[in-house]
Each structure stands twice: as C-alpha cells, then as structure tokens.
C-alpha positions as CSV (number, residue, x, y, z in Angstrom):
1,X,78.0,171.3,1.1
2,X,80.4,172.4,-1.9
3,X,80.0,168.9,-3.4
4,X,76.2,169.3,-3.6
5,X,76.6,172.7,-5.3
6,X,78.9,171.3,-7.9
7,X,76.3,168.6,-8.6
8,X,73.5,171.0,-8.9
9,X,75.6,173.4,-11.2
10,X,76.2,170.7,-13.6
11,X,72.6,171.3,-15.0
12,X,73.1,175.1,-15.3
13,X,74.6,177.1,-18.2
14,X,78.3,177.6,-17.8
15,X,78.2,181.4,-17.7
16,X,75.5,181.3,-14.9
17,X,77.3,178.5,-13.1
18,X,80.5,180.3,-12.8
19,X,78.9,183.4,-11.3
20,X,77.0,181.2,-8.8
21,X,80.1,179.3,-7.8
22,X,82.1,182.4,-7.2
23,X,79.4,183.7,-5.1
24,X,79.2,180.5,-3.0
25,X,82.9,180.2,-2.6
26,X,83.2,183.7,-1.3
27,X,80.5,183.3,1.1
28,X,81.9,179.9,2.3
29,X,85.3,181.6,2.9
30,X,83.7,184.3,5.0
31,X,81.7,181.7,7.0
32,X,85.0,179.7,7.6
33,X,86.8,182.8,8.5
34,X,84.1,183.6,11.0
35,X,84.3,180.2,12.5
36,X,88.2,180.5,13.0
37,X,87.7,184.0,14.6
38,X,85.2,182.5,17.1
39,X,87.2,179.4,17.8
40,X,89.1,179.1,21.0
41,X,92.5,180.8,20.5
42,X,94.2,178.0,22.4
43,X,93.2,175.4,19.7
44,X,95.2,177.4,17.1
45,X,98.1,178.9,19.2
46,X,99.1,176.5,21.9
47,X,101.0,179.3,23.7
48,X,97.7,181.0,24.6
49,X,96.6,178.0,26.6
50,X,95.6,178.9,30.2
51,X,97.0,176.6,32.9
52,X,95.1,176.8,36.1
53,X,97.0,176.2,39.3
54,X,94.9,175.4,42.4
55,X,96.3,176.9,45.5
56,X,95.2,175.6,48.9
57,X,96.0,177.2,52.3
58,X,94.4,177.3,55.8
59,X,94.3,181.1,56.3
60,X,91.0,182.9,55.9
61,X,90.1,184.8,52.8
62,X,90.3,188.2,54.7
63,X,93.5,187.2,56.3
64,X,96.2,190.0,55.8
65,X,98.7,187.3,54.5
66,X,96.1,186.2,51.9
67,X,95.2,189.8,50.9
68,X,98.7,191.2,51.0
69,X,100.8,188.3,50.0
70,X,99.0,185.5,48.2
71,X,96.5,187.5,46.1
72,X,99.2,189.9,44.8
73,X,101.4,186.9,44.0
74,X,98.8,185.2,42.1
75,X,98.1,188.3,40.2
76,X,101.7,189.0,39.3
77,X,102.1,185.5,37.9
78,X,99.0,185.9,35.8
79,X,100.2,189.3,34.5
80,X,103.7,188.2,33.9
81,X,102.5,185.1,31.9
82,X,100.3,187.1,29.8
83,X,97.2,185.3,31.3
84,X,98.7,181.8,30.5
85,X,99.0,181.0,34.2
86,X,96.1,181.4,36.6
87,X,96.5,180.8,40.2
88,X,93.1,180.0,41.8
89,X,93.3,180.5,45.6
90,X,91.3,178.2,47.9
91,X,91.5,179.7,51.6
92,X,90.2,178.3,54.8
93,X,91.5,174.8,54.1
94,X,88.6,174.2,51.7
95,X,90.6,172.1,49.3
96,X,93.0,170.4,51.7
97,X,93.2,169.9,55.5
98,X,95.9,172.0,57.2
99,X,97.9,169.0,58.2
100,X,98.1,167.3,54.9
101,X,98.4,170.2,52.4
102,X,102.1,169.7,51.6
103,X,101.4,165.9,51.1
104,X,98.5,166.9,48.8
105,X,100.8,169.0,46.6
106,X,103.2,166.2,46.5
107,X,100.6,163.8,45.3
108,X,99.0,166.3,42.9
109,X,95.6,166.5,44.7
110,X,96.3,170.2,44.6
111,X,98.8,172.1,42.4
112,X,100.2,174.5,45.1
113,X,99.9,174.4,48.9
114,X,101.0,176.4,52.0
115,X,101.4,174.5,55.3
116,X,103.1,175.2,58.6
117,X,106.0,172.8,58.9
118,X,105.1,171.9,62.4
119,X,101.6,170.5,61.3
120,X,103.2,167.3,60.2
121,X,105.3,165.9,63.0
122,X,108.6,164.5,62.0
123,X,108.1,165.6,58.3
124,X,110.6,168.5,58.3
125,X,112.9,167.7,61.4
126,X,115.9,169.6,60.1
127,X,114.0,172.6,58.8
128,X,112.3,172.9,62.2
129,X,115.7,173.5,63.9
130,X,115.2,177.0,62.5
131,X,112.3,177.4,64.9
132,X,114.4,177.1,68.0
133,X,114.6,180.2,70.3
134,X,117.5,182.5,69.8
135,X,118.0,182.0,66.1
136,X,115.7,184.7,64.8
137,X,114.0,187.8,66.0
138,X,111.9,188.6,63.0
139,X,110.0,186.9,60.2
140,X,112.3,188.3,57.6
141,X,115.4,187.1,59.4
142,X,113.9,183.6,59.8
143,X,113.0,183.5,56.1
144,X,116.5,184.5,55.2
145,X,117.9,181.7,57.3
146,X,115.5,179.0,55.8
147,X,116.5,179.9,52.2
148,X,120.2,180.1,53.0
149,X,120.1,176.5,54.4
150,X,117.9,175.4,51.5
151,X,120.1,177.0,48.8
152,X,123.2,175.5,50.4
153,X,121.7,172.1,50.3
154,X,121.5,171.7,54.1
155,X,117.8,170.9,54.2
156,X,116.9,170.4,50.6
157,X,116.2,166.8,50.8
158,X,113.1,167.4,52.9
159,X,111.5,168.9,49.7
160,X,112.5,166.5,47.1
161,X,109.0,165.2,46.5
162,X,107.7,168.7,45.4
163,X,108.9,171.8,43.7
164,X,109.7,174.3,46.5
165,X,108.5,177.8,45.8
166,X,109.2,179.6,48.9
167,X,109.2,179.5,52.8
168,X,108.1,182.2,55.0
169,X,109.0,182.9,58.6
170,X,106.2,184.1,60.8
171,X,108.2,185.8,63.5
172,X,108.8,184.9,67.1
173,X,105.9,183.2,68.8
174,X,104.8,184.7,72.2
175,X,102.5,183.1,74.9
176,X,98.9,184.2,75.1
177,X,96.3,183.4,77.8
178,X,93.1,184.7,79.4
179,X,93.7,186.3,82.8
180,X,96.9,184.1,83.5
181,X,100.1,186.2,83.5
182,X,103.0,184.0,82.7
183,X,106.0,185.9,84.2
184,X,108.1,182.7,84.9
185,X,108.3,179.2,83.6
186,X,106.7,178.2,87.0
187,X,103.5,180.0,86.1
188,X,102.9,177.6,83.2
189,X,103.1,174.5,85.3
190,X,99.9,172.3,84.7
191,X,98.4,174.6,82.0
192,X,97.3,173.1,78.7
193,X,99.1,175.1,76.0
194,X,98.4,174.9,72.3
195,X,101.6,174.0,70.5
196,X,102.2,174.5,66.8
197,X,105.1,172.2,66.4
198,X,107.4,169.6,67.9
199,X,109.9,172.4,68.8
200,X,107.4,174.2,70.9
201,X,106.1,171.0,72.2
202,X,109.4,170.0,73.9
203,X,109.8,173.5,75.4
204,X,106.4,173.5,76.8
205,X,106.7,170.1,78.2
206,X,110.1,171.2,79.9
207,X,108.4,174.0,81.8
208,X,105.8,171.5,83.2
209,X,102.9,172.5,80.9
210,X,100.9,170.1,78.8
211,X,101.4,170.7,75.1
212,X,98.2,170.2,73.0
213,X,98.5,170.1,69.2
214,X,95.8,171.6,66.8
215,X,95.6,173.6,63.7
216,X,95.4,177.4,64.0
217,X,91.6,177.5,62.9
218,X,90.7,175.3,65.8
219,X,92.3,177.5,68.5
220,X,89.4,180.0,69.0
221,X,86.7,177.4,70.0
222,X,89.3,175.4,71.9
223,X,90.2,178.4,74.0
224,X,86.7,179.7,74.4
225,X,85.5,176.3,75.7
226,X,88.4,175.8,78.0
227,X,90.0,172.9,76.1
228,X,93.3,174.8,76.2
229,X,94.5,177.5,78.7
230,X,96.7,179.4,76.3
231,X,98.6,179.1,73.2
232,X,101.9,179.7,71.4
233,X,101.5,182.2,68.5
234,X,103.2,185.0,66.7
235,X,101.2,188.1,67.0
236,X,99.7,188.4,63.6
237,X,97.5,185.2,63.9
238,X,96.1,186.5,67.2
239,X,94.1,189.0,65.1
240,X,93.7,186.8,62.0
241,X,91.9,184.2,64.0
242,X,90.1,186.7,66.1
243,X,91.8,185.5,69.3
244,X,92.2,189.1,70.4
245,X,88.6,188.9,71.4
246,X,89.6,186.3,74.1
247,X,93.2,186.6,75.2
248,X,94.2,189.5,77.4
249,X,97.6,188.5,78.9
250,X,100.7,188.0,76.8
251,X,104.3,187.0,77.5
252,X,106.2,188.5,74.7
253,X,109.0,186.0,74.5
254,X,110.6,184.5,71.4
255,X,109.5,181.0,72.5
256,X,109.7,179.5,69.1
257,X,109.5,180.8,65.5
258,X,107.1,178.9,63.1
259,X,107.5,178.9,59.3
260,X,105.4,178.2,56.4
261,X,106.3,176.3,53.3
262,X,104.7,177.0,49.8
263,X,105.2,174.0,47.5
264,X,104.1,173.0,44.0
265,X,103.4,169.6,42.6
266,X,106.7,168.6,40.8
267,X,105.0,167.0,37.8
268,X,102.7,170.0,37.2
269,X,105.8,172.3,37.4
270,X,107.8,170.0,35.0
271,X,104.9,169.9,32.5
272,X,105.1,173.7,31.9
273,X,107.0,175.2,29.1
274,X,110.3,176.8,30.0
275,X,109.0,180.4,29.7
276,X,106.2,179.7,32.2
277,X,108.6,178.1,34.5
278,X,110.6,181.2,34.5
279,X,107.6,183.3,35.4
280,X,107.1,181.0,38.5
281,X,110.9,181.1,39.3
282,X,110.9,184.9,39.2
283,X,108.2,184.9,41.9
284,X,109.8,182.2,44.1
285,X,112.8,181.8,46.4
286,X,114.4,184.0,48.9
287,X,113.2,187.3,47.3
288,X,109.5,186.3,47.4
289,X,110.0,185.0,51.0
290,X,111.5,188.3,52.0
291,X,108.5,190.2,50.7
292,X,106.0,188.0,52.5
293,X,108.0,188.0,55.7
294,X,107.9,191.8,55.8
295,X,104.2,191.6,55.9
296,X,104.3,189.3,58.8
297,X,106.7,191.6,60.6
298,X,104.5,194.7,60.1
299,X,101.4,192.9,61.2
300,X,103.1,191.3,64.3
301,X,104.1,194.9,65.4
302,X,100.6,196.3,64.8
303,X,98.7,193.6,66.6
304,X,101.1,193.8,69.6
305,X,100.6,197.7,69.7
306,X,96.8,197.1,69.6
307,X,97.0,194.7,72.5
308,X,98.9,197.3,74.5
309,X,96.5,200.0,73.5
310,X,93.6,198.1,74.8
311,X,95.2,197.6,78.0
312,X,96.2,193.9,77.8
313,X,99.0,192.7,80.2
314,X,102.2,192.3,78.3
315,X,105.3,190.8,80.0
316,X,108.4,191.4,77.9
317,X,111.2,188.9,77.9
318,X,113.3,190.1,75.0
319,X,116.4,187.9,75.4
320,X,115.2,184.5,77.1
321,X,118.4,182.6,76.6
322,X,120.2,184.8,79.1
323,X,117.2,185.3,81.3
324,X,117.7,183.7,84.8
325,X,114.2,182.2,84.8
326,X,113.7,181.2,81.2
327,X,117.1,180.4,79.9
328,X,117.2,176.9,81.6
329,X,113.9,175.4,80.2
330,X,114.4,176.9,76.7
331,X,117.9,175.5,76.4
332,X,116.9,172.2,77.8
333,X,113.7,172.0,75.5
334,X,115.8,172.9,72.5
335,X,118.4,170.3,73.3
336,X,115.7,167.7,73.7
337,X,114.6,168.4,70.2
338,X,118.1,168.2,68.7
339,X,118.7,165.0,70.6
340,X,115.4,163.5,69.2
341,X,116.4,164.4,65.6
342,X,119.9,163.0,66.0
343,X,118.4,159.7,67.4
344,X,116.7,159.4,64.0
345,X,120.2,159.3,62.3
346,X,120.3,163.0,61.2
347,X,123.1,165.3,62.2
348,X,120.9,167.8,64.0
349,X,123.9,169.5,65.7
350,X,125.6,170.3,62.4
351,X,122.4,171.8,60.9
352,X,122.0,173.9,64.2
353,X,125.5,175.2,63.9
354,X,124.9,176.2,60.4
355,X,121.5,177.7,61.3
356,X,123.4,179.9,63.8
357,X,126.0,181.0,61.1
358,X,123.1,181.8,58.8
359,X,121.3,183.7,61.6
360,X,124.3,186.0,61.9
361,X,124.6,186.6,58.2
362,X,120.9,187.3,58.0
363,X,121.0,190.1,60.6
364,X,122.8,192.2,57.9
365,X,120.9,194.5,55.4
366,X,122.2,192.5,52.5
367,X,120.3,189.4,52.5
C-alpha cells in the first residue's frame, strides 16, 4: 500500500506530496496499532498462552467430591496461574472409561485423570496394601499413609509412567444390602457382593460370598435388577450414586478402604514452563490429599447419620480384627492378598510393615 502511494506522489508537487505522505503514514501507524491491540496477546507475549488441561473422572457433575474438591482445585490452579492454566473437568466418565483412566493419562489421551486404584487389577499391587482392614479408620489417615509411602519411595515405581498429583483415601468401606442384615460372616455366604478391588475380593471370597467386579456407576442398576445382592462401599458413594434409594441394611465395618489416584500425563507436565509447574506442585501432594480426604470424612459421617435417621438397620463392628466372628476371615483374606503379591516377586510383607508404621504416624495431628 505504501509503495503505491509513493508511486502516485511522484507526479504531485513536493509541498503537497509531503503533506499527503505525512497524513498517510500517521493513518497507517494508527491502523497497525489497532491491529496489534486486537491481536491475540498470546502471539506477542508467550507467557499469556493458555494451556488447557482436560481432567477426566467417573464421578457425576453434582457429586460432592466434584463440587467441593475438583472444581475448587481447578479454579485455584487457574487463579494462581493468572489464567495461563485452565483445567476443563469431564465428569461421569465422558472422556475415559473408569477402568482405563489412569492408562489414558499415561498415554496422553487425557491430560489428567482420577481413577480408583482397584479398577485395574494388578496395576497397583503395593499401593493397594493400604486398603487392607486395620490400617486406617478415616479417609484423612489413609491419604496420609499413601503419601508417606510414596514420598519415602516405597510405592513410587507404580506411578513412574505418569506425573502423580495426589492420592485420596475414601474412608473405610462398609457392607450395604437390601433387607439382608449381615451380622456375622456366615450371613454373607452365597451372596453376590460388588467388590471394588482385589483386596476386597479376597476378603469377600474368604467369607463364602461371590465377589462381583464393576465400576461404581453400574452399581445402582445392578442392585436394582438383582445382579448383585449387596456391595462394599464407603458411605459417601451411597448417596453420590443414589444407592440410598435402594439399600436399607448396613454393616458398618472397616472391611477395606479404597483410594483414588489423580495423575497427569508426564510429557504434558514436562512441557510446561517452570513457574506453571510450581503452580501445579503447590496444589498437589499430601496437603491437597488431606484437603480432599476431609471432604470424604465429613460426607461419610453425614450419609451414615442420614441412614440412621431414616431408620435403616446399622450393625456396628468398630474393631473387626479383634471381633470373634470377623477377625478370622478378614485376617485370612488379607494374608491371601499379601501372598498373591509376594508370589509376583514383590516384597508385600515389607510394604505392609511400613504401612503399619505409617498408620501409627498418621494418627497424630501432625501429618
């Protein structure tokens, strides 16, 4: 454009040409400035580039954990990164199936994923030792144990293919049925019980029941149709998956304690500048796990109280490892799991011993 103007000015008197040229240059400068102002800032200042992280999990959008843990977590990351990191949450397993979410984060199909350890049999054998009965009595205690073992390098190798963000204990899992009180292990004989993990499966099998594996979102219809007779669950998911509409008898026993892992694709994390890595790091690890676990503990207590209030039958077995009826099967089932892990060449007993030491340490207020 400027070249054409110079060409035309060649045939105009010098005094007039200078005035016209000055006017054109001023106008052109303003236009270019307007274009720059309208341009995407990220093209000029790379630090303003927005990195979107797709976060997949199997809980519903209205689940308490999604509302009180994951959504505030995503918002805090966006705020602390000045908008340069944005976590997009995909609940209800819309982006990855519940049993392959960890693998999806490892492969980069998703950027961040949350999965229950027990959904992939044999994938986290040492981590799942922390699920054994008697090691934890709350979600917060279990989260503390998990991160102590991870930080000490005891279970770290099981997460080498991802960047681990945090792990969340969900609290002790009770037994829930419809009109079938389970007062002793003998009452479970022949029943089909949904199991969330290999640990629970071994114990269910030991008492003579049939363990049935399935993701949490499938439990409602399976229980409603009689595919299963009961299920192992912490209290919070009973409300989250509307199972309180069906179950009315509960054996409040720390049968097992499931946990969740939130992991990130390693390449995606490594590709971030150091200051954004620090933002993620500040919202990861044991401190984040403790915050999330507290939400589980409060919710577990509230759902159990609601069940009592509506008149459900609740059988309390607070210390099953010393209970004359329950101790035998629980100890036997736990040992079966440890033996199975040991048979694969891993030192399960050493990890179990370290988990017990961590359990005692995590009972203190200083976690």
